[in-house]
GUDRENMAR-48429 format. One line per field, with one value per residue: x, y, z of N, C-alpha, C in turn; residue number from 0. Coordinates in nm, 2 decimals. Each point is the difference from the previous one (the first is absolute). Layout:
nX [X ...]
nY [Y ...]
nZ [Z ...]
caX [X ...]
caY [Y ...]
caZ [Z ...]
cX [X ...]
cY [Y ...]
cZ [Z ...]
i [NUM ...]
END
This chain:
nX [0.08 0.11 0.04 -0.13 0.01 0.12 -0.07 -0.06 0.00 -0.13 -0.04 -0.09 0.09 0.08 -0.11 -0.04 0.12 0.00 -0.12 0.05 -0.07 0.12 0.00 -0.04 -0.07 -0.04 -0.01 -0.04 -0.03 -0.01 0.11 0.06 0.05 0.13 -0.01 -0.12 0.05 0.10 -0.09 -0.07 0.11 0.04 -0.12 0.01 0.13 -0.04 -0.11 0.07 0.09 -0.08 -0.10 0.07 0.04 -0.13 -0.05 0.10 -0.03 -0.13 0.05 0.08 -0.10 -0.09 0.09 0.02 -0.13 -0.01 0.10 -0.03 -0.13 0.04 -0.08 0.03 0.12 -0.06 -0.01 -0.09 0.01 -0.13 -0.06 -0.03]
nY [-0.12 -0.01 -0.10 -0.05 0.02 -0.05 -0.08 0.06 -0.13 0.03 0.05 0.06 0.03 0.04 0.06 0.04 0.03 0.04 0.05 0.12 -0.01 0.02 0.13 -0.03 -0.10 0.08 0.09 -0.10 -0.03 0.13 0.01 0.09 0.04 -0.03 -0.09 -0.03 0.00 -0.06 -0.08 -0.01 -0.02 -0.08 -0.05 -0.01 -0.04 -0.08 -0.02 -0.02 -0.06 0.02 -0.05 -0.10 -0.02 0.02 -0.08 -0.08 0.03 -0.01 -0.10 -0.03 0.03 -0.06 -0.10 0.02 0.01 -0.09 -0.06 0.02 -0.02 -0.10 -0.03 -0.13 0.00 0.01 -0.10 0.09 -0.01 -0.02 0.09 -0.10]
nZ [0.00 0.06 -0.09 0.02 0.13 -0.01 -0.07 0.10 0.05 -0.02 0.11 -0.07 -0.08 0.09 0.06 -0.12 -0.03 0.12 -0.04 0.04 0.12 0.07 0.01 0.13 -0.05 -0.10 0.09 0.06 -0.13 0.02 -0.05 0.08 -0.11 0.01 -0.09 0.05 0.13 -0.06 -0.07 0.12 0.07 -0.10 -0.01 0.13 -0.01 -0.10 0.07 0.11 -0.08 -0.11 0.08 0.04 -0.12 -0.04 0.09 -0.03 -0.13 0.04 0.07 -0.11 -0.08 0.08 0.01 -0.14 -0.02 0.09 -0.07 -0.13 0.02 -0.08 -0.11 -0.01 -0.06 -0.12 -0.08 -0.04 0.13 -0.05 0.08 0.08]
caX [-0.08 0.09 0.04 -0.11 -0.02 0.11 -0.03 -0.11 -0.14 -0.07 -0.04 -0.12 0.06 0.07 -0.10 -0.06 0.10 0.03 -0.12 -0.02 -0.13 0.02 0.13 0.10 0.06 0.09 0.12 0.08 0.09 0.08 0.12 0.09 0.12 0.10 0.01 -0.11 0.02 0.10 -0.07 -0.09 0.09 0.06 -0.11 -0.03 0.11 -0.01 -0.11 0.03 0.13 -0.01 -0.06 0.10 0.11 -0.05 0.00 0.13 0.03 -0.07 0.06 0.12 -0.04 -0.04 0.12 0.08 -0.07 0.01 0.14 0.06 -0.10 -0.03 0.00 0.12 0.02 -0.03 0.11 0.03 0.06 -0.10 -0.07 -0.13]
caY [0.12 0.11 0.03 0.06 0.14 0.08 0.02 0.09 -0.05 0.07 -0.09 -0.08 -0.10 -0.09 -0.08 -0.09 -0.10 -0.09 -0.05 0.06 0.07 0.13 0.06 -0.03 -0.13 0.02 0.08 -0.09 -0.07 0.09 0.03 0.10 -0.05 0.10 0.04 0.09 0.12 0.08 0.06 0.11 0.11 0.06 0.08 0.12 0.09 0.06 0.10 0.11 0.06 0.14 0.09 0.02 0.09 0.14 0.05 0.02 0.12 0.10 0.02 0.07 0.13 0.06 0.01 0.10 0.13 0.02 0.03 0.11 0.10 0.00 -0.13 -0.03 0.02 -0.12 -0.04 0.11 0.11 0.09 -0.04 -0.08]
caZ [0.00 0.01 -0.13 -0.08 0.05 -0.05 -0.15 -0.02 0.03 0.11 0.11 -0.04 -0.09 0.09 0.07 -0.10 -0.04 0.11 0.05 0.13 0.01 0.07 -0.04 0.10 -0.05 -0.12 0.04 0.08 -0.09 -0.07 0.08 -0.05 -0.05 -0.01 -0.14 -0.03 0.07 -0.08 -0.12 0.04 0.04 -0.12 -0.07 0.08 -0.02 -0.13 -0.01 0.09 -0.03 -0.05 0.10 0.10 -0.06 0.00 0.14 0.04 -0.06 0.07 0.13 -0.02 -0.03 0.13 0.08 -0.05 0.02 0.14 0.04 -0.07 -0.02 -0.14 -0.06 -0.07 -0.15 -0.07 -0.09 -0.09 0.08 0.04 0.12 -0.02]
cX [0.09 0.04 -0.11 -0.02 0.11 -0.02 -0.13 -0.14 -0.06 -0.03 -0.12 0.05 0.07 -0.09 -0.06 0.10 0.03 -0.12 -0.03 -0.13 0.02 0.14 0.11 0.07 0.09 0.12 0.09 0.11 0.09 0.12 0.08 0.13 0.10 0.00 -0.12 0.01 0.10 -0.06 -0.09 0.08 0.06 -0.11 -0.03 0.11 -0.01 -0.11 0.02 0.12 -0.01 -0.05 0.11 0.11 -0.05 0.00 0.14 0.05 -0.06 0.06 0.13 -0.02 -0.03 0.12 0.09 -0.06 0.01 0.14 0.05 -0.10 -0.04 0.00 0.14 0.00 -0.04 0.11 0.05 0.07 -0.10 -0.06 -0.13 -0.11]
cY [0.13 0.05 0.06 0.15 0.09 0.04 0.07 -0.06 0.07 -0.10 -0.09 -0.12 -0.11 -0.09 -0.10 -0.11 -0.10 -0.07 0.04 0.08 0.13 0.06 -0.03 -0.13 0.03 0.08 -0.08 -0.06 0.10 0.04 0.11 -0.06 0.12 0.06 0.09 0.13 0.09 0.06 0.11 0.12 0.07 0.08 0.13 0.10 0.06 0.10 0.12 0.08 0.15 0.10 0.03 0.09 0.14 0.06 0.03 0.13 0.12 0.03 0.07 0.15 0.07 0.03 0.11 0.14 0.03 0.04 0.12 0.11 0.02 -0.14 -0.04 0.02 -0.13 -0.04 0.11 0.12 0.10 -0.04 -0.07 0.06]
cZ [0.00 -0.14 -0.08 0.05 -0.05 -0.14 -0.02 0.03 0.12 0.11 -0.04 -0.10 0.08 0.07 -0.09 -0.04 0.11 0.07 0.14 0.00 0.07 -0.04 0.10 -0.04 -0.11 0.04 0.09 -0.08 -0.08 0.09 -0.07 -0.05 -0.02 -0.15 -0.04 0.07 -0.07 -0.12 0.03 0.04 -0.13 -0.07 0.08 -0.02 -0.14 -0.01 0.09 -0.03 -0.05 0.11 0.11 -0.05 0.00 0.14 0.05 -0.06 0.06 0.13 -0.01 -0.03 0.13 0.09 -0.04 0.03 0.15 0.04 -0.07 -0.03 -0.15 -0.05 -0.06 -0.14 -0.06 -0.10 -0.09 0.07 0.05 0.13 -0.04 0.08]
i [0 1 2 3 4 5 6 7 8 9 10 11 12 13 14 15 16 17 18 19 20 21 22 23 24 25 26 27 28 29 30 31 32 33 34 35 36 37 38 39 40 41 42 43 44 45 46 47 48 49 50 51 52 53 54 55 56 57 58 59 60 61 62 63 64 65 66 67 68 69 70 71 72 73 74 75 76 77 78 79]
END
């Protein structure tokens, strides 16, 4: 059941496949795996990466403004 769940089977599908009448019974036979946890973490990193990079950039701008009283220079040498 774990492999089916890792490949996108819904709880209802798992219940049907295993002949379980309750969700508790179906969930009892699902187990966390290291490989699946890594795949989920990688997908989260990929989707959050651009947002985190933007936030880090915003923090750097805020820190520079607080420290120097002006925004940092961009790649073209102009103030951002």
